[in-house]
N, C-alpha and C positions, 0 to 999 in steps of 0.2 A: 676497423676490425669488424663492426656489425655489418658493413656493406659487403665485405668479403664473405662473411658467414651467410648472408642472404644469397649470394651467387652460388655458394657451395650447395645450399639447400635446393637450388634450381636443378643442379646436376643430379642430386640424389633423387629428386622427384621424377626426373626423366627416366632414370634407370628403374625406379620402383614401378612406374606405370607400364613400362615395357614388360617387366617381369610378371606383373599381375595379369596382363593380357595373356601371357603364355600359360601361367599356372592355373588361372581360373577358366581358361578356355574361351575367353571373350573374343568374339570374332569382330575385328574392326571393320567398319563399313568401307567398302571399296571406294566410294565417292562421297565422302562426308560433305554435309551442307552447313555452312556458317551463316547465321543471320547477323549482319553487321549493322549496328545502330551507330550512325555517323552523320556527318554533314550538319554541324551545329549552326552555321550561318553561311550566307552566300556573298556577303559584302566584303569579305576578307579572304585573300588568296591563300593565307596560311591555314585558316579553318578549312577551306576547300581542299588543301593539300593532304589533310589527314586521310581522306578516303582513298585517293589513288596510292598513297603511301602504304596503307594496310593491304590494299589489293595487290600491290607489287610484292610485298612480303609473303602473302599467302601463295601467290603464283610461284615464288622462288622456293619456299620451304614446304608447302603443302600443295604441290601442283595438281593433285587429283581432287582437290576440294572445290566445291562450288560455293561462291560467295554471293549472297543476296544482300544488296545495299538497301537499307531502310532509312531514308533521310529523316533526321530529327526536325529540321526546319520545315516550316509549312509551305515554303516556296522554293522551287528548284528550277532555275532558268534553263532554257533549251541548250545554250552554249556550254553549260557545265555538263549536261547529260551527253552531248556530242563529244566533248573532250574525253570523258570517261569511256564511252563506247568505242572511240577511236583507239584508245590504248588497251582497253579490256573488252573486246567484242563479245566475250561470253558472259560478261557481268549481267546479272538480272537486277532489276530495281522494282521495289514495291512501295506503295504509299498506303497510309491509313493510320488509325489510332488504336491503342489497345487499352481496354478498361482495366481497372484494378482486379477484376475477377477473370481476366483473360479473354474477354470477348473482343474480336477484331472488328473494326468498322468497315473493312472492305474484304471481299472474297480473296483478293490476291494476297493480302497480308495473312489472312487465316490459313491459306494454303502454304505460304512460306513458313509460318510458324510450325505447322504440321510436318512439313518436309524437313525442317532444319534439325540438326543434331546438337547445336550449341548457339547461344546468344552471346555476342561480344560487343561490349560498349567500347567503341574505338577511342583513340587519343583525343584529348581536348582539355577543357578546364576541369571543373568538377565532373563527377560521374552523372552527367545530365540525363542519361537514360536509366537512372536508378529505378524509377517507377515501372518502366517496361521490363527491366530485368527481373524485378520482383514478381510481377504478374506472370511473366514467361515461366519462371521456375515453379511458381505456385500452381499454375494451371496445367503445365505439361509434365512437370517433374524432371525436365531436362536441365542441364547445367548452364551456367553463364560465367563469363570471365570479363576482366577489365584490362584494357591494353593501353598503358601510357597516359595517365591522367595526373592532374594536380588535385590534391585533397583539401576540402574544407572551404570552398568558395561559394559565394552567393547564398549562404544558408541552406545549401542543398542537403536534404536529410538522407545522406548516403551511408552513414556509419553502419547501421544494422545490415543493410543489404550487402555491403562489402565483405562482411564476415561470412556470408553465405556463398561467396564466389569460389570457384575452383582455383583461380589465380587473379591477383591484382598486381599490375606493374605500374609503379608510380614514376612519372617522368622526371621528378626531382627528389633528391634525398631528404629535403625538408619535409615534404609530404609523407614520405615513407616513415621517417622517425616520428612524426606527429601521429600517424595512424597507429603505430605501435604503442605510443604513450596512451592513446585513447582507447586501447583495448580491442582494436580491430584484429581479427584472427582468421583471415582467409587461409585456405590450405597452403597457398604459395603467395608470399608478399615480397617483392624485391624492386629494385630500380630497373627500369626498362626504358629504352629510347622512345621518344615521341615518334609516332608512325610517319610524320611528315619528313623525317630524314630520308625515307625511302621513296618519296614521290619522284617519279621519273616521266611524267607527262611532258610533252614538248610540242611546240608549234614553231618549227624551224623557219617556215616560209614567212610567217608574220614577223618573227623576230628579225630576220635578215632584212626584210623590207623596211622595218622601222629604223634599224641601225643605219642602213644605207641612206635613207631619207634624211637622217640627222647627222650624217658624216661621222659616225662612230665606228671605229675600226676594231676588229677583234684584238683583245689584249692591250688596248690603248685607252681604256676608260674605266672609271670606278663608279659603282652605284652607291646611292645614298637615300635613306628613307627617314623622314621626320615622323613625329607622332605627338598627339595631344596627351597630356597627363592622363586623362580619362576619355575613352572613346565617346564622342557625342552621338549616342545611339539614336537621338531624336532626328538625326540627319539620315538614318537608314530608313528609306521610304516604306519598306515592307514590314518594319517593326512597329510602326505607328506609335512611337513613344512620345510623351509630352516633353517639351523643352525643360531642361534641368538647369536653372540659373546657378545653383551652387557648383555643379560640375563645370559649367561654362566659365564661371568666374575663376575657378582654380586653373583651368586651362589657359585662360588669358593671363593670369598672374605669373604663370611659370613658363610661358612660351619663349620669352627672351632668355631666361636663365638656362633652359634646356637646349636651346638651339644656337645660341651664340658660339659655343665650342664647335658645333657642326659647321656653321658658317665659316669659322676660322679655319677649320680643316679643309674645306673646299678651296678657300683662298690660297692656302699654303700648297695644296696639291697642284693647283694651276700654276702658281708662280715658281715652284721648286722642281716640277717635273714636266715631262712632255705629255702627260695624261689629260684626258678630259673627264668631266664629272657628269653623270646622268642622275637626275633627281627623279625618283619613282615613288610608288605608293604600295602599301600592303593592304590597306583598307581603303575603300572608295572615298571616305571622308578626308583622307590625307592628300588627295590630289591637289586641292586648292591651297592647303598650307605649304605644300612643296614650293609653290610660287611665292606666297605671301611671307612665309617665315624663313625661307632660305634664298631662293633666287632673287627676289626683290631687294634683299639685304646686301647683295654682292656688288663690288665696284664694277664699273663698266668694262674695264679691261679683262676682268675675270669672267664676266658673263659670256664673253665671246667663245669661251671653251667649256661652257656649261649648258647642258640641255635639260629642260624641264618637260617631263612627259605629261601632257595636258589632259590625258584621258585615262580611265581605269583600264586594267587589263586582267586577263585570266591567268591562272597558275601555269599553264603550259607555255605561254609566251614569256612569262617572267623567268621561268627556269631556263629557257633557251637564251634569253638575254644575259642572265647571271653567268651562265657557262662561258660566255664570251668576254666577260669582264675580268679585270685584275683582282677585284675583291669588292666587298660591301661594308659600309659602316651604317648601322641602322639602330633606331630606337624601337623597332618592332622585333619580335622574337623569331617568327617562322620563316621569314626570308633568309636570315642567317642560317637557320636549320637546313633549309633547302640548299643553300650554298655549300655548307659543310658536306652534305650528302653527295654533292657533285664536285668535291675537292676544290671549292672556291673559298679563299680566306674570308672571314666575316667577323667584324667587331660589333659588339652589342652594348647599347646604352640602356640602363634600367633606372627605376625609381620606386619609391615606397608604394605608390598606387597600383603597381603591377604585382602579379602574384609571384610566388616563389619559383616559378618555372625557370627563371633566368639562372638559377643556381646550377642548372644542368651544364652550363658552360665550364664551371669548375670541375664537375664530375668527368667530363670528356677531355679534360686537360687543357682547356682554353681560359684558365683563370686570369691571365693577363690580357685577355681580349674582352673582358666584361667589365663595365664601368658603372658604378653607383653614382648617379647624378644628384644624389642627396649628400654626397661626400665630396667636399671641395678638393681634397687631395686626389681623388680619382679623376675629377674634372681636369686638374692640372696635367695629368698624365695622358689625357685623351688625344689631343692633337698630335703630340709626339708619337703615340702608338699608331695612329692612322697613317702618319707619314712613314713610319718604319715598315708597316705592312706593305705599302705600295712601292717604297723605294728598295726593299729587299725581298723581291718576289720569290726567290729560291727558298729562303728561310721561312717565309710565310707559307709557302706551299708545303714544305716539309712538316711544319706544325699542323697544318690542316689535314694532311694525309694521316698523321698519327691519330688525330681525333676521329677521322673518318673510319679508320681501321678498328678503333676501339668501339665505336658505335656499331659497326658491322658485326663484330664479335658478339656483342650483346643482343643484337637483332637475332642472330642465329640461335643463341641460348634461349631467348624468350619465345621465339617461334617454335622451338623444339618442345617447350612446355605446352604451347597451344596445340601442337600436333599430337603430342602424347596424351594430352587430356582427351582429345577426340578419340584417339585409339583405345583409350581405356573405357569408353562408353560401350556397354553391352547392347547388342541388337538381337 
């Protein structure tokens, strides 16, 4: 009931902002400028996907808007920039830091802030750009919004700033309800899809070459992604984090428990169908465990129809490969998100160390495709569910399309709020 009320309020807000522009005579800017704080890390193709996802949504629903991408992460590799520029040639990118009193460290950032009409913290975990959003509003008087985040992670002090937002869309209903309980009162607060659902960057040439080299035919293979209980950030070279023995011990203790069902699923797919299995990664630290925790555990006869991708890839190649697969079963969240966005079935495994973002699978109607690996009853259902997905492709596709259409409907509703927020700004 509360979820439906939130969606109703979105519609009322859209109408209200349009009427206020007419009644008050506010002239909407012909070509509004959005300053997009995004790009939380570069070692994970899911985090990377947030940026092209929002850019695609803005292109579709606010085509006259200029979006300036302001990366949060201190390092942005050339291949990611090239990928974004290829798909969004008009995209501008600025670097720099913003002090608490609104002083930019670079002239390009200062100019972007001056030129922009609104600051948007893009999809991701917590509202990592909370400090910049606060400084932006305080120093410019311009509004900010938050698009598709989980609330309450990493001790992020986002509570006060969220209440100052024009809109906050939470990507999971657990975060939305928690925010309400804790007294957050942004003008608009509702559930909204993670921007990565809209990511549509592709690298057809690289994907086709990889599949051909590994004798993987379109529609005749399934993808699979393993994951540590907690990402070993110390293996991300650019983060320069110290080794964490406690996290590492937890990962080692749970690797067999969490991946034995996945190994079993691979074996049964190979032995019960004519499909092959492709083991890939979402985070660069998962490349090696794909071999050690999955491939090396397989019987020799099964290995003959299993391919382990031995190097990391970028979001565009991944999407192009996923689109050619029968489906995906993954312990990571955002590759399944990208799959659903492209009508590819995707099963999700979760556990207590991960945030509440996984509950979005229930919200979009895929509650029987999400599995709690801390619940033994869920684990018992896992292999049969994976087999059912690949053995009954028509039913799986129908379920996927229903979820995709739901997401697209909410994308339109939430982006109309973004658009009408910009329209209501007086110039």
